[in-house]
VEXPADO-605652 format. One record per residue (C-alpha): residue number from 1; residue in one letter; z, x, y. Coordinates in steps of 0.05 Angstrom, whole numbers, always signed. Layout:
REM residues N
FINU_NUM_A_Z_X_Y $
...
END
This chain:
REM residues 395
FINU_1_X_-158_-2160_-1989 $
FINU_2_X_-122_-2179_-1933 $
FINU_3_X_-151_-2219_-1870 $
FINU_4_X_-167_-2185_-1816 $
FINU_5_X_-137_-2210_-1744 $
FINU_6_X_-172_-2206_-1677 $
FINU_7_X_-131_-2182_-1621 $
FINU_8_X_-130_-2227_-1551 $
FINU_9_X_-153_-2184_-1497 $
FINU_10_X_-101_-2238_-1450 $
FINU_11_X_-42_-2234_-1503 $
FINU_12_X_+1_-2299_-1490 $
FINU_13_X_+48_-2298_-1440 $
FINU_14_X_+22_-2232_-1408 $
FINU_15_X_+10_-2237_-1329 $
FINU_16_X_-65_-2208_-1295 $
FINU_17_X_-60_-2166_-1228 $
FINU_18_X_-123_-2151_-1197 $
FINU_19_X_-115_-2085_-1159 $
FINU_20_X_-149_-2054_-1093 $
FINU_21_X_-146_-1974_-1088 $
FINU_22_X_-157_-1947_-1023 $
FINU_23_X_-179_-1865_-1038 $
FINU_24_X_-208_-1830_-1087 $
FINU_25_X_-184_-1769_-1085 $
FINU_26_X_-136_-1727_-1124 $
FINU_27_X_-71_-1770_-1112 $
FINU_28_X_-121_-1840_-1116 $
FINU_29_X_-147_-1816_-1197 $
FINU_30_X_-73_-1805_-1205 $
FINU_31_X_-50_-1877_-1189 $
FINU_32_X_-122_-1896_-1231 $
FINU_33_X_-98_-1864_-1288 $
FINU_34_X_-26_-1890_-1278 $
FINU_35_X_-52_-1968_-1280 $
FINU_36_X_-87_-1961_-1346 $
FINU_37_X_-34_-1924_-1379 $
FINU_38_X_+28_-1973_-1349 $
FINU_39_X_-12_-2029_-1376 $
FINU_40_X_+6_-2004_-1447 $
FINU_41_X_+82_-2003_-1438 $
FINU_42_X_+126_-2039_-1496 $
FINU_43_X_+169_-2068_-1436 $
FINU_44_X_+163_-2138_-1425 $
FINU_45_X_+117_-2173_-1403 $
FINU_46_X_+59_-2154_-1418 $
FINU_47_X_+15_-2140_-1356 $
FINU_48_X_-58_-2142_-1355 $
FINU_49_X_-94_-2100_-1303 $
FINU_50_X_-153_-2113_-1262 $
FINU_51_X_-190_-2052_-1226 $
FINU_52_X_-229_-2091_-1181 $
FINU_53_X_-240_-2056_-1115 $
FINU_54_X_-237_-1983_-1098 $
FINU_55_X_-248_-1964_-1034 $
FINU_56_X_-278_-1892_-1010 $
FINU_57_X_-314_-1865_-956 $
FINU_58_X_-343_-1815_-1000 $
FINU_59_X_-395_-1849_-1040 $
FINU_60_X_-417_-1806_-1093 $
FINU_61_X_-341_-1795_-1104 $
FINU_62_X_-324_-1871_-1095 $
FINU_63_X_-380_-1872_-1160 $
FINU_64_X_-350_-1819_-1193 $
FINU_65_X_-289_-1844_-1208 $
FINU_66_X_-303_-1912_-1202 $
FINU_67_X_-348_-1900_-1262 $
FINU_68_X_-298_-1863_-1297 $
FINU_69_X_-237_-1920_-1296 $
FINU_70_X_-283_-1980_-1297 $
FINU_71_X_-265_-2009_-1220 $
FINU_72_X_-317_-2082_-1211 $
FINU_73_X_-330_-2048_-1149 $
FINU_74_X_-339_-1997_-1105 $
FINU_75_X_-340_-1995_-1031 $
FINU_76_X_-336_-1945_-969 $
FINU_77_X_-291_-2002_-927 $
FINU_78_X_-222_-2022_-941 $
FINU_79_X_-226_-2082_-903 $
FINU_80_X_-265_-2110_-967 $
FINU_81_X_-194_-2091_-1012 $
FINU_82_X_-161_-2144_-960 $
FINU_83_X_-214_-2197_-949 $
FINU_84_X_-220_-2204_-1024 $
FINU_85_X_-171_-2260_-1046 $
FINU_86_X_-172_-2247_-1122 $
FINU_87_X_-127_-2174_-1102 $
FINU_88_X_-55_-2185_-1113 $
FINU_89_X_-40_-2107_-1108 $
FINU_90_X_-56_-2055_-1047 $
FINU_91_X_-52_-1991_-1058 $
FINU_92_X_-59_-1943_-1003 $
FINU_93_X_-77_-1878_-1022 $
FINU_94_X_-108_-1856_-965 $
FINU_95_X_-87_-1792_-910 $
FINU_96_X_-27_-1801_-886 $
FINU_97_X_-67_-1818_-807 $
FINU_98_X_-86_-1900_-846 $
FINU_99_X_-29_-1912_-878 $
FINU_100_X_-11_-1963_-821 $
FINU_101_X_-66_-2001_-810 $
FINU_102_X_-94_-2027_-884 $
FINU_103_X_-17_-2036_-909 $
FINU_104_X_+8_-2074_-862 $
FINU_105_X_-59_-2121_-851 $
FINU_106_X_-60_-2127_-937 $
FINU_107_X_+13_-2147_-923 $
FINU_108_X_-18_-2195_-882 $
FINU_109_X_-54_-2231_-925 $
FINU_110_X_-10_-2238_-973 $
FINU_111_X_-17_-2178_-1020 $
FINU_112_X_+26_-2139_-1057 $
FINU_113_X_+32_-2062_-1026 $
FINU_114_X_+41_-1995_-1049 $
FINU_115_X_+31_-1940_-1000 $
FINU_116_X_+28_-1867_-1019 $
FINU_117_X_+90_-1810_-987 $
FINU_118_X_+101_-1804_-934 $
FINU_119_X_+102_-1874_-912 $
FINU_120_X_+72_-1845_-843 $
FINU_121_X_+60_-1790_-799 $
FINU_122_X_+110_-1807_-762 $
FINU_123_X_+186_-1843_-776 $
FINU_124_X_+157_-1889_-709 $
FINU_125_X_+103_-1910_-750 $
FINU_126_X_+141_-1914_-812 $
FINU_127_X_+181_-1956_-780 $
FINU_128_X_+133_-2007_-756 $
FINU_129_X_+107_-2012_-830 $
FINU_130_X_+169_-2031_-853 $
FINU_131_X_+183_-2077_-804 $
FINU_132_X_+111_-2108_-801 $
FINU_133_X_+108_-2117_-878 $
FINU_134_X_+180_-2141_-886 $
FINU_135_X_+165_-2192_-848 $
FINU_136_X_+113_-2218_-895 $
FINU_137_X_+157_-2220_-959 $
FINU_138_X_+107_-2186_-996 $
FINU_139_X_+129_-2129_-1050 $
FINU_140_X_+130_-2061_-1017 $
FINU_141_X_+136_-2005_-1053 $
FINU_142_X_+136_-1920_-1015 $
FINU_143_X_+111_-1874_-1079 $
FINU_144_X_+174_-1825_-1085 $
FINU_145_X_+150_-1806_-1159 $
FINU_146_X_+213_-1765_-1175 $
FINU_147_X_+254_-1835_-1175 $
FINU_148_X_+213_-1848_-1240 $
FINU_149_X_+230_-1784_-1272 $
FINU_150_X_+279_-1804_-1332 $
FINU_151_X_+321_-1732_-1328 $
FINU_152_X_+330_-1753_-1252 $
FINU_153_X_+355_-1817_-1278 $
FINU_154_X_+402_-1789_-1323 $
FINU_155_X_+434_-1748_-1267 $
FINU_156_X_+431_-1817_-1223 $
FINU_157_X_+478_-1848_-1280 $
FINU_158_X_+518_-1779_-1277 $
FINU_159_X_+533_-1785_-1213 $
FINU_160_X_+542_-1856_-1201 $
FINU_161_X_+591_-1869_-1258 $
FINU_162_X_+631_-1809_-1230 $
FINU_163_X_+617_-1769_-1300 $
FINU_164_X_+607_-1701_-1248 $
FINU_165_X_+666_-1723_-1202 $
FINU_166_X_+661_-1725_-1119 $
FINU_167_X_+599_-1696_-1099 $
FINU_168_X_+603_-1617_-1063 $
FINU_169_X_+534_-1593_-1049 $
FINU_170_X_+453_-1606_-1061 $
FINU_171_X_+399_-1552_-1070 $
FINU_172_X_+328_-1565_-1069 $
FINU_173_X_+269_-1511_-1072 $
FINU_174_X_+191_-1539_-1071 $
FINU_175_X_+143_-1486_-1080 $
FINU_176_X_+65_-1492_-1087 $
FINU_177_X_+0_-1453_-1064 $
FINU_178_X_-45_-1508_-1024 $
FINU_179_X_-83_-1458_-1007 $
FINU_180_X_-164_-1454_-1024 $
FINU_181_X_-192_-1382_-1045 $
FINU_182_X_-254_-1402_-988 $
FINU_183_X_-204_-1417_-941 $
FINU_184_X_-216_-1471_-919 $
FINU_185_X_-155_-1520_-907 $
FINU_186_X_-150_-1593_-929 $
FINU_187_X_-132_-1649_-895 $
FINU_188_X_-60_-1650_-903 $
FINU_189_X_-63_-1585_-864 $
FINU_190_X_-82_-1625_-794 $
FINU_191_X_-24_-1654_-759 $
FINU_192_X_-65_-1707_-728 $
FINU_193_X_-88_-1729_-794 $
FINU_194_X_-9_-1708_-837 $
FINU_195_X_+31_-1703_-786 $
FINU_196_X_+82_-1657_-811 $
FINU_197_X_+56_-1607_-868 $
FINU_198_X_+112_-1574_-919 $
FINU_199_X_+161_-1616_-872 $
FINU_200_X_+123_-1680_-894 $
FINU_201_X_+82_-1673_-953 $
FINU_202_X_+135_-1638_-995 $
FINU_203_X_+201_-1646_-953 $
FINU_204_X_+195_-1712_-964 $
FINU_205_X_+193_-1719_-1037 $
FINU_206_X_+273_-1670_-1046 $
FINU_207_X_+297_-1707_-981 $
FINU_208_X_+278_-1782_-1017 $
FINU_209_X_+319_-1748_-1081 $
FINU_210_X_+380_-1738_-1037 $
FINU_211_X_+390_-1805_-1027 $
FINU_212_X_+367_-1820_-1098 $
FINU_213_X_+420_-1772_-1121 $
FINU_214_X_+481_-1781_-1066 $
FINU_215_X_+472_-1807_-1009 $
FINU_216_X_+446_-1812_-933 $
FINU_217_X_+432_-1747_-889 $
FINU_218_X_+467_-1745_-825 $
FINU_219_X_+448_-1683_-792 $
FINU_220_X_+400_-1626_-808 $
FINU_221_X_+392_-1548_-785 $
FINU_222_X_+327_-1525_-792 $
FINU_223_X_+277_-1461_-783 $
FINU_224_X_+199_-1478_-801 $
FINU_225_X_+145_-1432_-803 $
FINU_226_X_+57_-1432_-798 $
FINU_227_X_+15_-1381_-818 $
FINU_228_X_-44_-1415_-845 $
FINU_229_X_-111_-1415_-811 $
FINU_230_X_-179_-1459_-825 $
FINU_231_X_-233_-1409_-839 $
FINU_232_X_-278_-1462_-815 $
FINU_233_X_-246_-1468_-754 $
FINU_234_X_-252_-1544_-765 $
FINU_235_X_-171_-1563_-759 $
FINU_236_X_-142_-1533_-701 $
FINU_237_X_-85_-1566_-702 $
FINU_238_X_-41_-1534_-766 $
FINU_239_X_+14_-1564_-782 $
FINU_240_X_+76_-1528_-817 $
FINU_241_X_+61_-1479_-882 $
FINU_242_X_+141_-1475_-894 $
FINU_243_X_+216_-1493_-877 $
FINU_244_X_+284_-1481_-897 $
FINU_245_X_+334_-1536_-873 $
FINU_246_X_+423_-1532_-879 $
FINU_247_X_+441_-1611_-883 $
FINU_248_X_+504_-1656_-889 $
FINU_249_X_+511_-1717_-923 $
FINU_250_X_+552_-1779_-895 $
FINU_251_X_+607_-1769_-944 $
FINU_252_X_+609_-1696_-927 $
FINU_253_X_+572_-1659_-984 $
FINU_254_X_+518_-1601_-956 $
FINU_255_X_+446_-1595_-973 $
FINU_256_X_+403_-1546_-973 $
FINU_257_X_+320_-1549_-973 $
FINU_258_X_+270_-1506_-991 $
FINU_259_X_+198_-1514_-984 $
FINU_260_X_+121_-1486_-975 $
FINU_261_X_+54_-1499_-995 $
FINU_262_X_+39_-1429_-994 $
FINU_263_X_+83_-1396_-1042 $
FINU_264_X_+15_-1370_-1076 $
FINU_265_X_+51_-1343_-1144 $
FINU_266_X_+74_-1412_-1154 $
FINU_267_X_+39_-1470_-1185 $
FINU_268_X_+85_-1534_-1184 $
FINU_269_X_+164_-1495_-1171 $
FINU_270_X_+216_-1555_-1158 $
FINU_271_X_+283_-1542_-1169 $
FINU_272_X_+346_-1597_-1149 $
FINU_273_X_+420_-1575_-1163 $
FINU_274_X_+475_-1621_-1154 $
FINU_275_X_+547_-1590_-1149 $
FINU_276_X_+600_-1641_-1166 $
FINU_277_X_+682_-1625_-1172 $
FINU_278_X_+681_-1638_-1254 $
FINU_279_X_+610_-1614_-1272 $
FINU_280_X_+545_-1592_-1240 $
FINU_281_X_+469_-1613_-1261 $
FINU_282_X_+397_-1570_-1246 $
FINU_283_X_+327_-1599_-1262 $
FINU_284_X_+277_-1565_-1250 $
FINU_285_X_+193_-1598_-1252 $
FINU_286_X_+160_-1543_-1294 $
FINU_287_X_+220_-1564_-1346 $
FINU_288_X_+202_-1636_-1325 $
FINU_289_X_+239_-1657_-1391 $
FINU_290_X_+309_-1630_-1388 $
FINU_291_X_+373_-1629_-1344 $
FINU_292_X_+418_-1571_-1347 $
FINU_293_X_+481_-1592_-1348 $
FINU_294_X_+542_-1548_-1329 $
FINU_295_X_+623_-1554_-1340 $
FINU_296_X_+676_-1504_-1324 $
FINU_297_X_+694_-1444_-1379 $
FINU_298_X_+634_-1477_-1417 $
FINU_299_X_+575_-1455_-1387 $
FINU_300_X_+503_-1493_-1390 $
FINU_301_X_+474_-1542_-1437 $
FINU_302_X_+408_-1561_-1432 $
FINU_303_X_+397_-1646_-1448 $
FINU_304_X_+325_-1667_-1472 $
FINU_305_X_+320_-1733_-1446 $
FINU_306_X_+285_-1765_-1479 $
FINU_307_X_+327_-1794_-1532 $
FINU_308_X_+341_-1871_-1549 $
FINU_309_X_+381_-1908_-1499 $
FINU_310_X_+363_-1854_-1442 $
FINU_311_X_+313_-1869_-1383 $
FINU_312_X_+249_-1890_-1404 $
FINU_313_X_+256_-1871_-1480 $
FINU_314_X_+238_-1952_-1497 $
FINU_315_X_+180_-1953_-1452 $
FINU_316_X_+121_-1914_-1490 $
FINU_317_X_+135_-1904_-1577 $
FINU_318_X_+194_-1933_-1607 $
FINU_319_X_+250_-1884_-1596 $
FINU_320_X_+272_-1842_-1646 $
FINU_321_X_+234_-1852_-1707 $
FINU_322_X_+196_-1778_-1698 $
FINU_323_X_+236_-1734_-1654 $
FINU_324_X_+236_-1724_-1588 $
FINU_325_X_+170_-1721_-1553 $
FINU_326_X_+172_-1690_-1490 $
FINU_327_X_+135_-1730_-1426 $
FINU_328_X_+86_-1709_-1365 $
FINU_329_X_+70_-1712_-1296 $
FINU_330_X_+27_-1772_-1314 $
FINU_331_X_+65_-1817_-1360 $
FINU_332_X_+121_-1802_-1299 $
FINU_333_X_+71_-1829_-1254 $
FINU_334_X_+54_-1886_-1301 $
FINU_335_X_+140_-1905_-1306 $
FINU_336_X_+132_-1910_-1231 $
FINU_337_X_+66_-1961_-1226 $
FINU_338_X_+97_-2008_-1283 $
FINU_339_X_+157_-2021_-1239 $
FINU_340_X_+111_-2045_-1181 $
FINU_341_X_+71_-2081_-1229 $
FINU_342_X_+132_-2116_-1268 $
FINU_343_X_+164_-2137_-1201 $
FINU_344_X_+99_-2182_-1181 $
FINU_345_X_+95_-2207_-1250 $
FINU_346_X_+167_-2235_-1252 $
FINU_347_X_+179_-2227_-1172 $
FINU_348_X_+236_-2189_-1176 $
FINU_349_X_+262_-2138_-1127 $
FINU_350_X_+247_-2064_-1140 $
FINU_351_X_+314_-2031_-1103 $
FINU_352_X_+326_-1976_-1124 $
FINU_353_X_+260_-1957_-1142 $
FINU_354_X_+235_-1940_-1063 $
FINU_355_X_+206_-1990_-1017 $
FINU_356_X_+187_-1973_-944 $
FINU_357_X_+255_-1979_-919 $
FINU_358_X_+271_-1917_-963 $
FINU_359_X_+195_-1894_-933 $
FINU_360_X_+219_-1901_-867 $
FINU_361_X_+286_-1864_-875 $
FINU_362_X_+254_-1806_-906 $
FINU_363_X_+208_-1810_-841 $
FINU_364_X_+264_-1800_-801 $
FINU_365_X_+300_-1750_-841 $
FINU_366_X_+235_-1702_-838 $
FINU_367_X_+221_-1719_-762 $
FINU_368_X_+298_-1697_-742 $
FINU_369_X_+284_-1634_-787 $
FINU_370_X_+224_-1616_-743 $
FINU_371_X_+263_-1630_-689 $
FINU_372_X_+317_-1585_-703 $
FINU_373_X_+277_-1527_-713 $
FINU_374_X_+249_-1538_-651 $
FINU_375_X_+313_-1538_-618 $
FINU_376_X_+343_-1491_-652 $
FINU_377_X_+410_-1534_-670 $
FINU_378_X_+440_-1586_-716 $
FINU_379_X_+408_-1651_-694 $
FINU_380_X_+434_-1725_-720 $
FINU_381_X_+394_-1773_-766 $
FINU_382_X_+386_-1837_-717 $
FINU_383_X_+369_-1878_-769 $
FINU_384_X_+338_-1955_-734 $
FINU_385_X_+349_-2012_-772 $
FINU_386_X_+303_-2073_-768 $
FINU_387_X_+318_-2151_-736 $
FINU_388_X_+273_-2200_-763 $
FINU_389_X_+244_-2247_-721 $
FINU_390_X_+290_-2293_-747 $
FINU_391_X_+343_-2259_-716 $
FINU_392_X_+328_-2236_-660 $
FINU_393_X_+308_-2313_-637 $
FINU_394_X_+381_-2321_-652 $
FINU_395_X_+398_-2271_-594 $
END
């Protein structure tokens, strides 16, 4: 009989990262799940995650989520995370209006920071976060989760290699239903808590993908609509429910964006398409593992992006052993989490995974879209560049 082997809880050459998480709502629970899953990746180095402090003002929710995901401590005050010297990584999954203060405070205490999108309620605040956190030198990441979807990474590889030719068009739609049966609205509908609505919450994902796949946007023309009202009359500053936008890239290509949070028949409808002079690509969120490739006189073919050698194919299990098993949203969220854990473990750059500069630039585009809808004309995006304190002293 073979001798049994005991496995160490701290494998050789592994790194342990203690985490503090702000927010135990839907997206906070996604981060808690992803932290657990990301630690099981096949990628090296091995990383152990220590879920140390969960901060949530709803004490009942904090206790429930804390027990479910084995957090060591729960608190109603995010400052307890900032003050804990053992915390290596601070994840901000709170409402948009509390992204700035805790994230900047954590960075100034030497903690690496991972903040949900949109980075802030306004472009000014997003710039402030990027500027002040960058001065600290900590690793920073903005949660543009689409950047960790295998099919969209394959699309990026094909575009950057020139396989589809020169890009001429980018199109996206993001349709879902965020309305509740009882007619009560969440904080996401409040301009004072969330900033912009469909533009910021949904549009930021696809604006970032436009930048990820094609390049920077330079001008936009838009229309927005708001229909929602809060049955309880607690939210009186309802933001936008839907928007449509035409835009232009720096390289002259065109873009179109449409998003709605009140499309009741759609659970999570997301479409992204890119047309080049040689080929076209199409991605649909509800068919997350697939990339449709169009060629002249051939029609479309569907590529299942789970094969050996494709993005993330070696992340979970040995590839090619038992066919092409599809992945889901949870796995892709864990891809994203693994990127910042690895960056911390080996002190490497996160590019092109999305940092606070990307968070700021997306916020600037989104705010320009809002300005265009208000003015009724095309508006140019005015990007700001940060000046480090060292550079400013030399001027």
